[in-house]
N, C-alpha and C positions, 0 to 999 in steps of 0.2 A: 580497891577497884570496883569494893562495895559502896566504899566513899562517894565515889565517883559516877558512878549509877544514881547515888541516893540524889545526889544532888540535881543531876539530871532529872532526876525525875520531879523532885521540888521547884524545877525552874518551869518546867513544861508543866507543874498544875498552876503555878503565880501566871503566866502568859494564856492558860485556860479562862482563868479565872478575870485576867483584864479584858481579856476577847469577850467574854459574857455580860461584863461591865457593860462593855462600849456598845453593848448593843441593845442597852435600857433605852427606851423613848420615853421620855419626860413628854407628858399630855396635861393641859390647863381643865379642868373641869368646875363646872357649877352642879347644884341639886339637879334632879331630873326634874325639880317642880318649879324651877327660876321660867322667867321668860325668857332671858336671856337663852340664844341658841349659837352664835359668833362672836367673835371677836378678835380683831389685829394684834399684831404684836405690840402694836404704839399703845393702844389701847391698854392691854394687859401689863405692859412696863410702867405706864402712869398710873393704876391700882396698885401697883403691888411698888412702886417708888414712892407712894402718897405726893404724887402729884393731882389727882383728880380721887375723890371719894364715893365716887357713882360710876354706874352703868351707863353705856349710852343711852340707854331709856330713861334714864335719872332715879334709879331706882339707889338704896343706897348699895355699896362695894362690900364688903369684910372680906377682905384676904387673909390668907392662912399661909402659914411660911412652916419649911421644913427647919430642922436645926441647921446650924453654923456646920463646917467642914463634912456635911453629907453630900452622896455625891448627887443625887438627885437635884440640891438645891443647887448646887454647882454649874452644872448642864442646863438648869432654868433662865438662872441668872444671865447666862454666857449667852443663850439663844435667844434670850427674850428682850434685857437689858445692856447688854453687851458690857455687859463691869463680873470682873471676879471679886473674889472673896475681900482682898485686899481694900478694892475701891468701893464694896456696898459696905464695908465697915467706917470706911473714912467718910462714904455721903451718909450713913446716917448716925452716925457721931455730930457732924454739920447740922442737922436735921431738928436733931435734938436736943441741941445745944443752943440752937437760933430759937425755939419752941416753935417751928414751921412743921409740925410731927410729930408721927409716932411711927414706929416699923410695927408688920402686922404680927397678928398673934404668932406663936411658935406652937407650934405640934409636928410629936413625934412619928414618921414612921407613913408609910402609904393606905393603910387601911384605916388609923387612928384617921388622917388627912379627911381619905372620902369618907367616913365616919359624915365626922364634923359638918363637912360641907355636904350631904347629904341633906340634913337633918335641917337647915338653915339656906331658904330658898337666895339669902345675898350672900355667901358666902362663896367664894374662888377659892381656888387652892391649885396644884399641879402633884403630882405621883405618874410614877411609871405608869404607862399603858397595858401592863397587865393586870395593873391592878382594880381595873373599869369594870363597874359592873352595872346594871339598869339602875342603882339608884342614885348614880353623877351622870352629867351629859360634857362629852368632852368640845370645847368652844375654839380651843388653839390646838394645834402640833405643830410646836415649832419647830 
């Protein structure tokens, strides 16, 4: 009976953690010093897929990615580019092999991405909405 209750408790905790992680909300951010005030999902996708290297205002865009396998990365690419992790890996393998581009710089974690974006007016990244502060500006809520 104790084992059975322990199993129920473990399953309940797992379900609660899934519910909380599902409530995470990805947002795309730029430095609060950037002149960019908003972007569409299409514009953002083109920047993160290396199809364009500038913002609509013609300033260089420096995209910052989170590590493969992170929930925030999967959510971002699913919502913005409509690609899953394996499709994204295949996409970048082709682009790199043909010499047509290079993937965004990888920085791990919302706080580190926020700091990197805040320090560079040309940087763009994505973080959980709960990590936003005055150092960055939300330009897209996919």
